[in-house]
BADOTI-942041 format. One line per field, with one value per residue: residue number from 1; residue in one letter; x, y, z of N, C-alpha, C in turn. Coordinates in nm, 4 decimals. Atoms other than C-alpha are relative to their C-alpha. Example, Ala and Ser with C-alpha at 12.3 -4.5 7.8 and 13.67 -1.06 7.14 Angstrom:
! BADOTI-942041
resi	[1|2] $
resn	[A|S] $
nc1	[0.0890|-0.0820] $
nc2	[-0.1190|-0.1190] $
nc3	[0.0000|-0.0060] $
cac1	[1.2300|1.3670] $
cac2	[-0.4500|-0.1060] $
cac3	[0.7800|0.7140] $
cc1	[0.0900|-0.0770] $
cc2	[0.1200|0.1090] $
cc3	[0.0000|0.0730] $
***
This chain:
! BADOTI-942041
resi	[1|2|3|4|5|6|7|8|9|10|11|12|13|14|15|16|17|18|19|20|21|22|23|24|25|26|27|28|29|30|31|32|33|34|35|36|37|38|39|40|41|42|43|44|45|46|47|48|49|50|51|52|53|54|55|56|57|58|59|60|61|62|63|64|65|66|67|68|69|70|71|72|73|74|75|76|77|78|79|80|81|82|83|84|85|86|87|88|89|90|91|92|93|94|95|96|97|98|99|100|101|102|103|104|105|106|107|108|109|110|111|112|113|114] $
resn	[M|E|N|T|R|K|V|K|A|E|P|L|A|E|R|L|A|E|R|L|A|E|R|L|A|E|R|G|A|E|R|G|A|E|P|K|P|Q|R|R|L|K|N|V|T|I|T|M|D|E|D|L|L|R|R|L|R|V|E|A|A|E|Q|G|A|S|V|S|R|L|V|T|E|L|A|R|E|R|V|L|R|K|D|S|H|Q|R|A|M|R|D|F|L|A|G|A|P|L|F|R|S|G|G|K|Y|L|T|R|Q|E|A|H|D|R] $
nc1	[-0.0272|-0.0173|-0.1312|0.0179|-0.1182|0.0288|-0.0603|0.0178|0.1047|-0.0531|-0.0475|0.1123|0.0736|-0.0809|0.0053|0.1335|0.0071|-0.0819|0.0730|0.1133|-0.0533|-0.0435|0.1198|0.0614|-0.0869|0.0217|0.1303|-0.0158|-0.0804|0.0887|0.0869|-0.0832|-0.0377|-0.1380|-0.0059|-0.0517|-0.1122|0.0380|-0.0788|0.0159|0.0232|-0.0547|0.0599|-0.0937|0.0565|-0.0511|0.0405|0.0253|0.0775|0.1424|0.0741|-0.0321|0.0703|0.1426|0.0171|-0.0272|0.1198|0.1039|-0.0411|0.0216|0.1445|0.0488|-0.0413|0.0536|-0.1142|-0.0476|-0.1198|-0.1127|-0.0084|-0.0369|-0.1421|-0.0735|0.0027|-0.0851|-0.1401|-0.0319|-0.0143|-0.1243|-0.1137|-0.0015|-0.0391|-0.1446|-0.0630|0.0181|-0.0897|-0.1375|-0.0152|-0.0054|-0.1287|-0.1016|0.0141|-0.0425|-0.1455|-0.0633|0.0247|-0.0970|-0.0144|0.0960|-0.0689|-0.1214|-0.0801|-0.0407|-0.1367|-0.0537|0.0487|-0.0925|-0.0628|0.0433|-0.0683|0.0578|0.1333|-0.0123|-0.0628|0.1001] $
nc2	[0.1170|0.1197|0.0627|0.1407|0.0695|0.1034|0.1265|0.1030|0.0946|0.1302|-0.0001|-0.0219|0.1267|0.0949|-0.0387|0.0330|0.1453|0.0381|-0.0396|0.0908|0.1292|-0.0150|-0.0066|0.1329|0.0840|-0.0401|0.0530|0.1443|0.0225|-0.0247|0.1172|0.1164|0.0677|-0.0191|-0.0855|0.0670|-0.0730|-0.0673|0.0327|-0.0975|0.0649|-0.0718|0.0314|0.0502|0.0221|0.1235|0.0239|0.1423|0.0394|-0.0316|0.1199|0.0274|-0.0998|0.0354|0.1173|-0.0444|-0.0725|0.1004|0.0663|-0.0941|-0.0142|0.1237|0.0004|-0.1199|-0.0857|-0.0826|0.0524|-0.0432|0.0870|0.1339|-0.0030|-0.0143|0.1288|0.0936|-0.0396|0.0302|0.1462|0.0419|-0.0463|0.0758|0.1366|-0.0027|-0.0186|0.1239|0.0992|-0.0347|0.0271|0.1448|0.0456|-0.0402|0.0877|0.1339|0.0022|-0.0262|0.1157|0.1088|0.0729|0.1097|0.1280|0.0043|0.1195|0.0665|-0.0377|-0.1016|0.0051|0.0579|-0.0910|0.0264|0.1215|0.1136|0.0222|0.0587|0.1310|0.0975] $
nc3	[0.0792|-0.0820|0.0117|0.0343|0.0506|0.0986|-0.0403|0.1024|-0.0381|-0.0410|-0.1375|-0.0887|-0.0071|-0.0758|-0.1417|-0.0500|-0.0126|-0.1151|-0.1209|-0.0149|-0.0436|-0.1394|-0.0863|-0.0033|-0.0820|-0.1392|-0.0424|-0.0158|-0.1200|-0.1131|-0.0131|-0.0280|0.1241|0.0441|0.1203|0.1193|0.0597|0.1235|0.1185|0.1076|0.1283|0.1145|0.1295|0.0999|0.1328|0.0582|0.1381|0.0226|0.1166|-0.0141|-0.0375|-0.1394|-0.0799|0.0004|-0.0861|-0.1361|-0.0441|-0.0271|-0.1239|-0.1102|-0.0180|-0.0616|-0.1406|-0.0646|-0.0322|0.1107|0.0671|-0.0821|-0.1176|0.0450|0.0367|-0.1259|-0.0698|0.0742|-0.0215|-0.1399|-0.0115|0.0656|-0.0806|-0.1251|0.0329|0.0246|-0.1309|-0.0747|0.0598|-0.0364|-0.1431|-0.0167|0.0526|-0.0972|-0.1168|0.0394|0.0170|-0.1292|-0.0867|-0.0068|0.1263|0.0168|0.0010|-0.0812|0.0268|-0.1232|-0.0309|0.0900|0.1373|0.0962|0.0956|0.1362|0.0448|-0.0717|0.0543|0.1323|-0.0142|-0.0404] $
cac1	[18.3429|18.3440|18.6757|18.6649|18.9307|18.9375|19.0058|19.0657|18.7815|18.9964|19.1868|18.8639|18.6852|18.9753|18.9747|18.5990|18.6290|18.9087|18.7053|18.4024|18.6119|18.7633|18.4204|18.2821|18.5835|18.5318|18.1653|18.2596|18.5221|18.2587|18.0453|18.3395|18.3988|18.7484|18.8398|18.8966|19.2315|19.1951|19.3078|19.3675|19.2277|19.3919|19.2377|19.4099|19.3538|19.3833|19.3603|19.2004|19.0366|18.6729|18.5480|18.7282|18.5812|18.2307|18.2730|18.4174|18.1155|17.8816|18.0775|18.0651|17.6906|17.6290|17.8161|17.6410|17.9711|18.1340|18.4077|18.6453|18.5621|18.5928|18.9339|19.0503|18.9415|19.1126|19.4351|19.4239|19.3704|19.6627|19.8998|19.7975|19.8348|20.1854|20.2769|20.1376|20.3350|20.6576|20.6019|20.5353|20.8486|21.0611|20.9220|20.9828|21.3397|21.4162|21.2923|21.4771|21.6168|21.3787|21.6354|21.9086|22.1928|22.3034|22.6507|22.8744|22.7644|22.9170|23.1664|23.0977|23.3538|23.2080|22.8583|22.9786|23.1837|22.8745] $
cac2	[13.1294|12.7808|12.6106|12.2751|12.0195|11.7992|11.4379|11.1621|10.9107|10.5977|10.6920|10.8166|10.4927|10.2920|10.4925|10.4497|10.0748|10.0487|10.2428|10.0256|9.7093|9.8421|9.9226|9.5846|9.4165|9.6192|9.5191|9.1573|9.1814|9.3287|9.0234|8.7908|8.7043|8.6598|8.9412|8.8170|8.8980|9.1488|9.0455|9.2914|9.1805|9.2787|9.2966|9.0972|9.0663|8.7256|8.6169|8.2887|8.1107|8.2134|7.8552|7.8055|8.1302|8.0225|7.6881|7.8597|8.0908|7.7913|7.6144|7.9252|7.9654|7.6012|7.6540|7.9855|8.1724|8.4409|8.3625|8.5607|8.3514|8.0264|8.1224|8.2295|7.8980|7.6987|7.8972|7.8589|7.4817|7.4465|7.6532|7.4739|7.1338|7.2279|7.3538|7.0351|6.8191|7.0065|6.9808|6.6065|6.5567|6.7518|6.5456|6.2219|6.3096|6.4253|6.0953|5.7755|5.5726|5.3144|5.0381|4.9377|4.7040|4.4513|4.5959|4.7874|4.8725|4.6832|4.8610|4.8802|4.6054|4.3762|4.4205|4.3265|4.0301|3.8582] $
cac3	[10.1324|10.2759|10.3456|10.1643|10.0869|9.7833|9.8738|9.6266|9.6255|9.6552|9.9724|10.1277|10.0437|10.1826|10.5073|10.5436|10.4820|10.7396|10.9986|10.9354|10.9732|11.2982|11.4423|11.3433|11.5027|11.8205|11.8360|11.7814|12.0585|12.2910|12.2247|12.2871|11.9219|11.7812|11.5394|11.1860|11.0287|10.7479|10.4030|10.1269|9.7949|9.4685|9.1248|8.8521|8.4806|8.3201|7.9596|7.8612|7.5730|7.5126|7.5386|7.8687|8.0031|7.8983|8.0724|8.3806|8.3971|8.3781|8.6537|8.8732|8.8156|8.9061|9.2324|9.3010|9.2970|9.0889|8.8382|9.0589|9.3664|9.1707|9.0264|9.3749|9.5267|9.2509|9.2914|9.6720|9.6457|9.4074|9.6217|9.9423|9.7743|9.6582|10.0071|10.1600|9.9178|9.9877|10.3645|10.3386|10.1256|10.3749|10.6651|10.4756|10.3843|10.7397|10.8856|10.9608|10.6696|10.5265|10.4908|10.7283|10.6555|10.9105|10.9007|10.6672|10.3171|10.0277|9.8104|9.4402|9.3741|9.6421|9.4979|9.1479|9.2701|9.4003] $
cc1	[0.0341|0.1361|-0.0203|0.1303|-0.0464|0.0769|-0.0255|-0.0993|0.0575|0.0531|-0.1129|-0.0793|0.0779|-0.0046|-0.1348|-0.0145|0.0804|-0.0693|-0.1168|0.0475|0.0444|-0.1193|-0.0687|0.0829|-0.0172|-0.1306|0.0071|0.0778|-0.0843|-0.0901|0.0791|0.0444|0.1462|0.0002|0.0620|0.1183|-0.0438|0.0935|-0.0282|-0.0134|0.0543|-0.0737|0.1095|-0.0737|0.0626|-0.0537|-0.0207|-0.0857|-0.1490|-0.0810|0.0247|-0.0728|-0.1489|-0.0257|0.0231|-0.1200|-0.1132|0.0296|-0.0269|-0.1495|-0.0586|0.0333|-0.0537|0.1097|0.0333|0.1212|0.1230|0.0178|0.0450|0.1488|0.0857|0.0065|0.0901|0.1478|0.0430|0.0211|0.1329|0.1221|0.0095|0.0428|0.1508|0.0753|-0.0066|0.0948|0.1445|0.0266|0.0119|0.1336|0.1123|-0.0033|0.0502|0.1525|0.0738|-0.0135|0.1110|0.0097|-0.0984|0.0658|0.1260|0.0749|0.0385|0.1407|0.0462|-0.0607|0.1060|0.0633|-0.0526|0.0603|-0.0608|-0.1377|0.0080|0.0639|-0.1004|-0.0560] $
cc2	[-0.1163|-0.0636|-0.1498|-0.0570|-0.1001|-0.1239|-0.1004|-0.1041|-0.1319|0.0005|0.0200|-0.1291|-0.1031|0.0320|-0.0349|-0.1508|-0.0482|0.0345|-0.0941|-0.1359|0.0063|0.0004|-0.1359|-0.0950|0.0333|-0.0553|-0.1507|-0.0332|0.0234|-0.1197|-0.1275|-0.0750|0.0302|0.0931|-0.0765|0.0783|0.0610|-0.0410|0.1049|-0.0767|0.0887|-0.0438|-0.0477|-0.0146|-0.1265|-0.0124|-0.1495|-0.0188|0.0265|-0.1210|-0.0350|0.0982|-0.0320|-0.1158|0.0360|0.0756|-0.0958|-0.0700|0.0894|0.0148|-0.1232|-0.0062|0.1214|0.0964|0.0868|-0.0672|0.0343|-0.0921|-0.1407|-0.0066|0.0109|-0.1327|-0.1021|0.0310|-0.0343|-0.1501|-0.0466|0.0385|-0.0799|-0.1445|-0.0074|0.0166|-0.1280|-0.1079|0.0270|-0.0283|-0.1504|-0.0558|0.0352|-0.0916|-0.1400|-0.0089|0.0230|-0.1197|-0.1025|-0.0703|-0.1172|-0.1372|0.0098|-0.1280|-0.0609|0.0395|0.1062|-0.0172|-0.0622|0.1091|-0.0367|-0.1322|-0.1230|-0.0344|-0.0689|-0.1385|-0.1070|-0.0625] $
cc3	[0.0933|-0.0251|-0.0266|-0.0504|-0.1040|0.0408|-0.1092|0.0504|0.0513|0.1422|0.1006|0.0180|0.0810|0.1486|0.0606|0.0208|0.1208|0.1308|0.0269|0.0510|0.1461|0.0937|0.0091|0.0858|0.1472|0.0524|0.0205|0.1258|0.1242|0.0265|0.0268|-0.1236|-0.0316|-0.1217|-0.1165|-0.0550|-0.1328|-0.1127|-0.1044|-0.1304|-0.1110|-0.1253|-0.0944|-0.1322|-0.0550|-0.1420|-0.0168|-0.1238|0.0260|0.0456|0.1466|0.0911|0.0084|0.0952|0.1474|0.0559|0.0346|0.1327|0.1206|0.0289|0.0675|0.1480|0.0755|0.0416|-0.1209|-0.0632|0.0837|0.1207|-0.0393|-0.0350|0.1257|0.0746|-0.0689|0.0218|0.1421|0.0186|-0.0588|0.0824|0.1294|-0.0234|-0.0208|0.1315|0.0817|-0.0514|0.0408|0.1477|0.0250|-0.0487|0.0964|0.1225|-0.0313|-0.0078|0.1316|0.0943|-0.0044|-0.1350|-0.0064|0.0110|0.0850|-0.0363|0.1338|0.0421|-0.0961|-0.1391|-0.0893|-0.0848|-0.1380|-0.0488|0.0664|-0.0552|-0.1360|0.0043|0.0346|-0.1186] $
***
């Protein structure tokens, strides 16, 4: 009788994909190419209005992309824009004051007495 092991398909597929990526990276390194960082993709389920989904499919088809790729790009743009805005606000607030007085600031009473 033959000695066989049962292996779950998912872990096996993941190991094969990792080996393939490693070999491709090694070949690229041999040719002087920079290895690309590996990103793990996750599946998500979203719920949306039927009309919006139809329009999204049309948009994706016009761009020659899948709905998944289009949604990913839109989400990435939004997150990067928010990060960029927050970074710009931090830099602005950390900078020098915009207005300088010629001397001491007026007290509340002095400002109202004028």
